A tleap script that builds the chain and sets N, CA, C and O, in Angstrom:
source leaprc.protein.ff14SB
mol = sequence {
  NMET GLY ALA LEU ILE PHE PHE ASP GLU GLU
  VAL THR ALA ASN ASP ASN LYS GLY ASN ARG
  SER LYS CYS GLN VAL GLU VAL VAL ASP ASN
  HIE GLY VAL PRO GLU VAL ARG ILE GLY SER
  VAL GLY ALA ALA TYR THR GLY SER ILE ALA
  GLU PHE ASP ASN LYS GLU GLN PHE GLU ASN
  PHE VAL ASP ALA VAL ASN ASP LEU HIE GLN
  ARG LEU TYR SER ASN CASN
}
set mol.1.N position { -16.194 -9.646 11.601 }
set mol.1.CA position { -14.773 -9.559 10.949 }
set mol.1.C position { -14.762 -8.674 10.774 }
set mol.1.O position { -15.703 -7.899 10.603 }
set mol.2.N position { -13.356 -8.459 10.757 }
set mol.2.CA position { -12.244 -7.595 10.380 }
set mol.2.C position { -12.068 -7.314 8.962 }
set mol.2.O position { -12.630 -7.915 8.047 }
set mol.3.N position { -11.074 -6.158 8.830 }
set mol.3.CA position { -10.649 -6.269 7.800 }
set mol.3.C position { -9.593 -7.423 6.907 }
set mol.3.O position { -8.796 -8.037 7.615 }
set mol.4.N position { -9.578 -7.681 5.599 }
set mol.4.CA position { -8.938 -8.815 5.331 }
set mol.4.C position { -7.344 -8.381 4.850 }
set mol.4.O position { -7.273 -7.777 3.780 }
set mol.5.N position { -6.144 -8.641 5.539 }
set mol.5.CA position { -5.279 -7.835 5.107 }
set mol.5.C position { -4.384 -9.046 3.613 }
set mol.5.O position { -4.284 -10.266 3.480 }
set mol.6.N position { -3.949 -7.913 2.833 }
set mol.6.CA position { -3.367 -9.007 1.708 }
set mol.6.C position { -2.331 -8.647 1.706 }
set mol.6.O position { -1.612 -9.558 1.296 }
set mol.7.N position { -1.545 -7.423 2.037 }
set mol.7.CA position { 0.011 -7.444 2.223 }
set mol.7.C position { 0.294 -6.427 3.557 }
set mol.7.O position { -0.370 -5.403 3.716 }
set mol.8.N position { 1.223 -6.789 4.363 }
set mol.8.CA position { 1.721 -6.532 5.825 }
set mol.8.C position { 2.972 -6.329 5.614 }
set mol.8.O position { 3.663 -7.302 5.916 }
set mol.9.N position { 3.571 -5.378 5.185 }
set mol.9.CA position { 5.264 -5.488 5.650 }
set mol.9.C position { 5.636 -4.338 6.114 }
set mol.9.O position { 5.061 -3.259 5.977 }
set mol.10.N position { 7.105 -4.688 6.950 }
set mol.10.CA position { 7.703 -3.091 7.587 }
set mol.10.C position { 8.594 -3.221 6.078 }
set mol.10.O position { 8.951 -4.088 5.281 }
set mol.11.N position { 8.690 -1.574 6.309 }
set mol.11.CA position { 9.274 -0.848 4.788 }
set mol.11.C position { 10.259 0.447 5.157 }
set mol.11.O position { 10.140 1.093 6.198 }
set mol.12.N position { 11.074 0.666 4.308 }
set mol.12.CA position { 11.744 1.904 4.484 }
set mol.12.C position { 10.692 3.179 4.510 }
set mol.12.O position { 9.578 3.238 3.991 }
set mol.13.N position { 11.237 3.955 5.103 }
set mol.13.CA position { 10.051 5.147 4.523 }
set mol.13.C position { 11.225 6.437 4.346 }
set mol.13.O position { 12.127 6.733 5.130 }
set mol.14.N position { 10.961 6.906 3.381 }
set mol.14.CA position { 11.859 8.127 3.213 }
set mol.14.C position { 11.284 9.697 2.619 }
set mol.14.O position { 11.027 10.013 1.457 }
set mol.15.N position { 11.201 10.449 3.768 }
set mol.15.CA position { 10.581 11.907 3.814 }
set mol.15.C position { 11.102 12.730 2.661 }
set mol.15.O position { 10.667 13.876 2.546 }
set mol.16.N position { 12.098 12.215 1.684 }
set mol.16.CA position { 12.737 13.542 0.595 }
set mol.16.C position { 13.595 14.120 1.358 }
set mol.16.O position { 14.471 14.462 0.563 }
set mol.17.N position { 13.996 14.539 2.651 }
set mol.17.CA position { 15.011 15.073 2.988 }
set mol.17.C position { 16.127 14.505 3.612 }
set mol.17.O position { 16.896 15.180 4.296 }
set mol.18.N position { 16.256 13.362 3.428 }
set mol.18.CA position { 17.237 12.214 3.950 }
set mol.18.C position { 17.307 11.926 5.075 }
set mol.18.O position { 18.359 11.865 5.711 }
set mol.19.N position { 15.834 11.628 5.643 }
set mol.19.CA position { 15.788 10.731 6.816 }
set mol.19.C position { 15.200 9.784 6.108 }
set mol.19.O position { 14.599 9.881 5.038 }
set mol.20.N position { 15.457 8.652 6.921 }
set mol.20.CA position { 14.926 7.323 6.632 }
set mol.20.C position { 14.494 6.556 7.635 }
set mol.20.O position { 15.297 6.305 8.534 }
set mol.21.N position { 13.550 6.181 7.683 }
set mol.21.CA position { 12.723 5.520 9.053 }
set mol.21.C position { 12.389 4.425 8.780 }
set mol.21.O position { 12.948 3.910 7.811 }
set mol.22.N position { 11.174 3.508 9.649 }
set mol.22.CA position { 10.364 2.036 8.986 }
set mol.22.C position { 9.362 2.729 9.340 }
set mol.22.O position { 9.116 3.675 10.088 }
set mol.23.N position { 8.568 1.699 8.272 }
set mol.23.CA position { 6.670 2.348 8.613 }
set mol.23.C position { 6.267 0.878 8.270 }
set mol.23.O position { 7.105 0.021 7.986 }
set mol.24.N position { 5.097 0.680 8.313 }
set mol.24.CA position { 4.259 -0.620 8.273 }
set mol.24.C position { 3.080 0.177 6.578 }
set mol.24.O position { 2.594 1.292 6.391 }
set mol.25.N position { 3.079 -0.992 5.812 }
set mol.25.CA position { 2.494 -0.820 4.722 }
set mol.25.C position { 1.455 -2.188 4.514 }
set mol.25.O position { 1.668 -3.400 4.472 }
set mol.26.N position { 0.463 -1.501 4.428 }
set mol.26.CA position { -0.972 -2.655 4.359 }
set mol.26.C position { -1.532 -2.267 3.188 }
set mol.26.O position { -1.724 -1.114 2.800 }
set mol.27.N position { -1.906 -3.779 2.386 }
set mol.27.CA position { -3.110 -3.203 1.405 }
set mol.27.C position { -4.235 -4.378 2.200 }
set mol.27.O position { -3.976 -5.384 2.860 }
set mol.28.N position { -5.474 -3.792 1.836 }
set mol.28.CA position { -6.897 -3.974 3.003 }
set mol.28.C position { -8.156 -4.259 2.346 }
set mol.28.O position { -8.804 -3.329 1.867 }
set mol.29.N position { -8.671 -5.764 2.261 }
set mol.29.CA position { -10.194 -5.125 1.772 }
set mol.29.C position { -11.202 -4.619 3.182 }
set mol.29.O position { -11.877 -5.463 3.771 }
set mol.30.N position { -11.199 -3.661 3.464 }
set mol.30.CA position { -12.005 -3.334 4.975 }
set mol.30.C position { -13.471 -3.008 4.424 }
set mol.30.O position { -13.923 -1.870 4.292 }
set mol.31.N position { -14.163 -4.248 4.113 }
set mol.31.CA position { -15.304 -4.553 3.846 }
set mol.31.C position { -15.681 -4.546 2.943 }
set mol.31.O position { -16.861 -4.888 3.026 }
set mol.32.N position { -15.362 -4.313 1.800 }
set mol.32.CA position { -15.895 -4.071 0.152 }
set mol.32.C position { -14.917 -2.815 -0.270 }
set mol.32.O position { -14.932 -2.437 -1.442 }
set mol.33.N position { -14.134 -2.223 0.621 }
set mol.33.CA position { -13.544 -0.702 -0.053 }
set mol.33.C position { -12.048 -1.481 -0.271 }
set mol.33.O position { -11.877 -2.499 0.401 }
set mol.34.N position { -11.288 -1.178 -0.905 }
set mol.34.CA position { -10.050 -1.225 -1.049 }
set mol.34.C position { -9.014 -0.315 -0.528 }
set mol.34.O position { -8.976 0.785 -1.080 }
set mol.35.N position { -8.078 -0.560 0.514 }
set mol.35.CA position { -7.672 0.317 1.461 }
set mol.35.C position { -5.822 0.208 0.992 }
set mol.35.O position { -5.271 -0.843 0.664 }
set mol.36.N position { -5.285 1.283 1.059 }
set mol.36.CA position { -3.678 1.069 1.100 }
set mol.36.C position { -3.184 2.038 2.591 }
set mol.36.O position { -3.278 3.265 2.629 }
set mol.37.N position { -2.824 1.449 3.385 }
set mol.37.CA position { -2.378 2.202 5.017 }
set mol.37.C position { -1.083 2.362 5.137 }
set mol.37.O position { -0.540 1.341 4.716 }
set mol.38.N position { -0.279 3.168 5.518 }
set mol.38.CA position { 0.596 3.504 5.534 }
set mol.38.C position { 0.709 3.965 6.918 }
set mol.38.O position { -0.025 4.882 7.286 }
set mol.39.N position { 1.622 3.385 7.803 }
set mol.39.CA position { 1.909 4.066 9.335 }
set mol.39.C position { 2.796 3.691 10.059 }
set mol.39.O position { 3.899 3.499 9.547 }
set mol.40.N position { 2.587 3.442 11.622 }
set mol.40.CA position { 3.924 3.635 12.241 }
set mol.40.C position { 3.943 1.808 12.467 }
set mol.40.O position { 2.884 1.230 12.714 }
set mol.41.N position { 5.123 1.120 12.358 }
set mol.41.CA position { 5.210 -0.322 12.450 }
set mol.41.C position { 4.418 -1.014 13.314 }
set mol.41.O position { 4.635 -0.652 14.470 }
set mol.42.N position { 3.796 -1.650 13.247 }
set mol.42.CA position { 2.452 -2.670 14.162 }
set mol.42.C position { 1.469 -1.356 14.184 }
set mol.42.O position { 0.981 -1.275 15.311 }
set mol.43.N position { 1.266 -0.891 13.809 }
set mol.43.CA position { 0.014 0.298 13.189 }
set mol.43.C position { -0.352 1.335 12.352 }
set mol.43.O position { -0.892 2.428 12.520 }
set mol.44.N position { 0.153 0.609 11.246 }
set mol.44.CA position { -0.216 1.155 9.994 }
set mol.44.C position { -1.922 1.749 9.840 }
set mol.44.O position { -2.085 2.780 9.188 }
set mol.45.N position { -3.253 0.995 10.516 }
set mol.45.CA position { -4.035 1.535 10.588 }
set mol.45.C position { -4.489 2.780 10.999 }
set mol.45.O position { -5.590 3.243 10.700 }
set mol.46.N position { -3.427 3.469 11.864 }
set mol.46.CA position { -3.327 4.769 12.538 }
set mol.46.C position { -2.839 5.763 11.892 }
set mol.46.O position { -2.646 6.858 12.420 }
set mol.47.N position { -2.550 5.459 10.510 }
set mol.47.CA position { -1.211 6.536 10.216 }
set mol.47.C position { -2.360 7.215 8.978 }
set mol.47.O position { -3.481 7.667 9.212 }
set mol.48.N position { -1.776 7.127 7.845 }
set mol.48.CA position { -2.520 7.362 6.324 }
set mol.48.C position { -3.171 6.237 5.806 }
set mol.48.O position { -2.604 5.148 5.711 }
set mol.49.N position { -4.780 6.513 5.333 }
set mol.49.CA position { -5.165 5.407 4.739 }
set mol.49.C position { -5.864 5.914 3.782 }
set mol.49.O position { -6.847 6.651 3.859 }
set mol.50.N position { -5.121 5.336 2.519 }
set mol.50.CA position { -5.858 5.714 1.292 }
set mol.50.C position { -7.244 4.767 0.898 }
set mol.50.O position { -7.260 3.559 1.133 }
set mol.51.N position { -8.201 5.365 0.377 }
set mol.51.CA position { -8.975 4.423 0.121 }
set mol.51.C position { -9.757 5.158 -1.423 }
set mol.51.O position { -9.990 6.305 -1.803 }
set mol.52.N position { -10.008 3.534 -2.075 }
set mol.52.CA position { -10.434 4.212 -3.290 }
set mol.52.C position { -11.698 4.455 -3.681 }
set mol.52.O position { -12.645 3.695 -3.477 }
set mol.53.N position { -11.749 5.620 -4.305 }
set mol.53.CA position { -13.478 6.015 -4.568 }
set mol.53.C position { -14.310 5.124 -5.694 }
set mol.53.O position { -15.521 5.267 -5.863 }
set mol.54.N position { -13.428 4.106 -6.501 }
set mol.54.CA position { -14.804 3.420 -6.972 }
set mol.54.C position { -13.708 2.416 -7.980 }
set mol.54.O position { -12.534 2.715 -8.199 }
set mol.55.N position { -14.355 1.281 -8.469 }
set mol.55.CA position { -13.580 0.234 -9.206 }
set mol.55.C position { -12.967 1.019 -9.303 }
set mol.55.O position { -12.547 1.680 -8.354 }
set mol.56.N position { -12.616 1.280 -10.884 }
set mol.56.CA position { -12.506 1.677 -11.714 }
set mol.56.C position { -10.682 2.287 -11.453 }
set mol.56.O position { -9.675 1.884 -12.034 }
set mol.57.N position { -10.805 3.391 -10.348 }
set mol.57.CA position { -9.691 3.725 -9.697 }
set mol.57.C position { -8.921 2.874 -9.190 }
set mol.57.O position { -7.746 3.096 -9.484 }
set mol.58.N position { -9.097 1.897 -8.484 }
set mol.58.CA position { -8.581 1.020 -7.996 }
set mol.58.C position { -7.823 -0.217 -8.571 }
set mol.58.O position { -6.892 -0.821 -8.038 }
set mol.59.N position { -8.433 -0.471 -9.799 }
set mol.59.CA position { -8.263 -1.184 -11.297 }
set mol.59.C position { -6.725 -0.561 -12.068 }
set mol.59.O position { -5.777 -1.115 -12.626 }
set mol.60.N position { -7.130 1.064 -11.708 }
set mol.60.CA position { -5.803 1.918 -12.472 }
set mol.60.C position { -4.651 2.008 -11.555 }
set mol.60.O position { -3.600 2.551 -11.897 }
set mol.61.N position { -4.866 1.403 -10.221 }
set mol.61.CA position { -3.683 1.326 -9.442 }
set mol.61.C position { -3.405 -0.166 -9.524 }
set mol.61.O position { -2.209 -0.281 -9.791 }
set mol.62.N position { -3.822 -1.036 -9.443 }
set mol.62.CA position { -3.570 -2.299 -9.884 }
set mol.62.C position { -2.890 -2.150 -11.193 }
set mol.62.O position { -1.691 -2.134 -11.470 }
set mol.63.N position { -3.716 -2.068 -11.767 }
set mol.63.CA position { -2.765 -1.840 -13.487 }
set mol.63.C position { -1.040 -1.216 -13.280 }
set mol.63.O position { -0.010 -1.567 -13.855 }
set mol.64.N position { -1.204 -0.478 -12.532 }
set mol.64.CA position { 0.231 0.785 -12.291 }
set mol.64.C position { 0.810 -0.268 -12.102 }
set mol.64.O position { 1.644 -0.676 -12.911 }
set mol.65.N position { 0.485 -0.949 -10.968 }
set mol.65.CA position { 1.915 -1.312 -9.867 }
set mol.65.C position { 2.155 -3.118 -10.685 }
set mol.65.O position { 3.253 -3.669 -10.759 }
set mol.66.N position { 1.098 -3.604 -11.098 }
set mol.66.CA position { 1.614 -4.928 -12.365 }
set mol.66.C position { 2.843 -4.078 -13.366 }
set mol.66.O position { 4.029 -4.404 -13.337 }
set mol.67.N position { 2.335 -3.021 -14.175 }
set mol.67.CA position { 3.224 -2.020 -14.898 }
set mol.67.C position { 4.612 -2.264 -14.112 }
set mol.67.O position { 5.462 -3.022 -14.579 }
set mol.68.N position { 4.783 -1.619 -12.963 }
set mol.68.CA position { 5.805 -1.562 -12.889 }
set mol.68.C position { 6.665 -2.393 -12.772 }
set mol.68.O position { 7.808 -2.318 -13.223 }
set mol.69.N position { 5.921 -3.775 -11.792 }
set mol.69.CA position { 6.153 -4.734 -11.589 }
set mol.69.C position { 6.942 -5.422 -13.004 }
set mol.69.O position { 8.080 -5.745 -12.663 }
set mol.70.N position { 6.769 -5.644 -14.019 }
set mol.70.CA position { 6.555 -5.566 -15.322 }
set mol.70.C position { 8.189 -5.089 -15.754 }
set mol.70.O position { 9.186 -5.679 -16.172 }
set mol.71.N position { 7.849 -3.728 -15.408 }
set mol.71.CA position { 9.483 -2.958 -16.334 }
set mol.71.C position { 10.689 -3.411 -15.163 }
set mol.71.O position { 11.839 -3.688 -15.503 }
set mol.72.N position { 10.326 -3.427 -14.071 }
set mol.72.CA position { 11.411 -3.783 -13.004 }
set mol.72.C position { 12.024 -4.810 -13.462 }
set mol.72.O position { 13.247 -4.678 -13.413 }
set mol.73.N position { 11.514 -6.180 -14.062 }
set mol.73.CA position { 11.922 -7.834 -13.605 }
set mol.73.C position { 11.912 -8.214 -15.202 }
set mol.73.O position { 12.151 -9.359 -15.586 }
set mol.74.N position { 11.598 -7.086 -16.126 }
set mol.74.CA position { 11.484 -7.895 -17.445 }
set mol.74.C position { 12.727 -7.721 -18.587 }
set mol.74.O position { 12.670 -7.843 -19.811 }
set mol.75.N position { 14.176 -7.299 -17.468 }
set mol.75.CA position { 15.144 -7.954 -17.782 }
set mol.75.C position { 15.721 -8.902 -17.529 }
set mol.75.O position { 16.579 -9.441 -18.228 }
set mol.76.N position { 15.150 -9.387 -16.027 }
set mol.76.CA position { 15.951 -10.573 -15.305 }
set mol.76.C position { 15.631 -12.023 -16.035 }
set mol.76.O position { 16.159 -13.054 -15.617 }
savepdb mol mol.pdb
quit
């Protein structure tokens, strides 16, 4: 069985030099290791892969995403 993908979307990438393009972002359970993959559309697994070193680090990431979500949508 392969990795379980929880998020898989094509998004806009910005290299901070004014260049914009499309890329693929995935949030994955890779056999118990949480990963965020960012790469070419249709091939995120060949790009950059952030593997969390431990459960605490991953929980901090999730908390940060939840905090950002709450901040962005609390005024609606």
